[in-house]
N, C-alpha and C positions, 0 to 999 in steps of 0.2 A: 504493500499498499504506499502511495507516495505522500509527501507531506502535505500537498494541497489536499488531498482526499481527507488525510487526519485532522487537517485544519477545518474543513466542512462539515466533517461529522463532530467535532466538538463545538463548533458555531452552532450546528443545529439541535445537539444535546442541551448547550446553554440555552437556547430560545426555547426548548422544551419545557425548563427548568421554570423559565422566568414565567412562561405563561401559566404553567400550574402552581406559582408562587402567588401569582397575582389572583389566580380564580380561588386558592384557599383564603387570599386576603378579602376577597370578596363576599365569600362564604362565612367566615369569621365575623365580618361586618354584620351580616344578615342576623346571625346568630345572636350576635351582642344587642342587636335592634330588636328582635323577637324574645329575648330573655331565654335562648333555648338551651344554654349551657345549663340551666337549671336541672333538665332532666337526665342530664348525666349521672344523676344520683337515684335514677329508676333502674333497678336490677333487671327485670326483664328488657328493658331497651339496651342497656347496658351488655346485655348477653347475646341479643341479636346483633348490634353493633358491632361486636368482637368477631363475631361467625363471618359477619361480611368485610370485615376488616376497614370499617369506616368509624369515625370518630359519631358520636350520638348525635350532635347538631349537625353536621352533614348528612346522615340519615334521615332525620326529621325533614331538612331541607329538600331533601330528593324525594321523600314522601308526598310533602307539601306541593312539589312540581309536579309529580306524577297526579295528584289529586286535580290540580288545576285542569290538567290534559284531560281528565276523564269528565271533568264537569264541562268544559268545553263541547267535548263530543258527547255528552248528556248520556254518560253512564255512571248511575247511583248517584247523580246529582243532589239527590235530596240527603240521602243518607250521610254523603261525604260534607254536607253542610252543617247537618245535624250534629256529627262528630265534632267539628271544630269548633261550634258554638257551645257544645254541652261538655266535652269532655275535657278539654285543656281548662277551662273555667273552672270544672268540679276538681280537677286536680290542683289547682292553684288554691282555692276555697280551702282543701284539705289540708295545704300547706298553711295557710294563716291559720287554722284552727290548731293544729298541731305545733308549731314554730312557737317556741317561748318569746322570741323578738317580735312576733306580731303585735302591732298597734290598733287601737280603735280604729284609725283611718283604715288599714287594711281588712278589716271586719266590714267597716262601712262600704268601701269601695265593691267588695264583691258582693253583699247584699243589696247594694243600690243595682249591681249588673244582673242578678237574678230578679230583681223586680220588673228590669226593664226586658230582660229575655222572656219572662212569662207573659209580659204583656204582647211582645211578638210573637211567641208561639199562638197564643190566643186569636191573634189577628192575620195568622199565615194563610190559613184557608182563603181569605178574602184577597188578600195581596197576591197569592199565586195565582187566582181567579182572574183578578183585575190587570196583573201584567204576564199573563201568560204566553203573550207574544214577544216579550222579552227572551224568551228560552232560546240558549240556554244562559244567555247573559244574566238572565234574572239570578240563578243560583252563584255567580261569581260576583254579581254585586252584595248577596246575601252574604258570602262569605267575608267578602272585604268590610261588611258593614259589621259584623260580628268581631271581628279582629279589632275595627275602629271603636268598639264598645268598649273591649276588655285591656287594650293596650294603655300603658301606663303614659305613654306621650302624647295619645288622644283623648281618652278617659270619657270616651262617647257616651258610656251609661250613664256618668254624673250628669253630662251637659244636658241631656235628654231626660232624665228626672228631674233636676231642677227647673229646667226651663219649662218642661210640660206636665209629667207626669204627677208631680209632688201637688201641684194645684189643682189637678184634674181630681186627684184621690182626696184630698184634701176637703173639695167640692162636695164630694158624695160620700164621704166617710160615713157618716150617721146613716144613709141608707142602705149602704152596704153593708154595717155592720147588723142593720135590723134586717136584713134577707136574709144573712148568715145565720143569725138567731133563729128566725123561723124555720131556716132548712135543718138546722141541728135538733130542734123541736120536733119537727116532723119525723128525724130518723129514729130519735129516741122513741118516741109513740110506735113508730114502727116496728121497733126492735121489741118494745115493752108486747105488743099484740103478739108479735109471731112466737114469742119465747113460748107460750103452753103447746101452740099448735108444732112447733119443732120438737118438744119433749116428747109429745104424744107421738108423733111421727117415728121418734129414735126408739121409744119404747115400743110401739107396735113392730117395727123393723126388727127389734132385739127378739122381741117374743116370735114373730114368724120363723126367724133365723134358728131358735133353738127349738122352735116346734118342728122343724123339718127332721 
């Protein structure tokens, strides 16, 4: 091999190394922005990442990219958006509950998220019908919206709650409480009335079983 070929191989190798380094820098920035490194402590994810030979945050970014592709082609879009809107916030809520360093601010932020999320789940059937013509971009917008709700840099849930939901719930708080009270009373009455019938049914079933 001549000196020129060796030089070209070395240059190409250095270029590939630089491209790989830059790609890793971009992935590291994405991981830091989305706080993905916190998942490195999750044992199942760590085991999967070790088997495929990737850091946990790179594995999660790859899974996120694959999820976006699947959403664009409308494969499992509803399930993917539900997983992103539920699983990550659920895990972070668990972390807030179990961590001794959690503050009242942490609890309030995640409680606020779940209030807003519950409201969105309630109106989602209406929104999905109203914006069905946006498919599959409806689910892309939905996923981006969920991320904006829980991400610490956007804090969308706190904004929506303070700006819209808080006043709405305060305005109808008494009516909602009264409606819930009536529902609970109706459930208690139904259970009380059903108890003797259930007991008789259980006794008859037992007697017929032993009678056989």
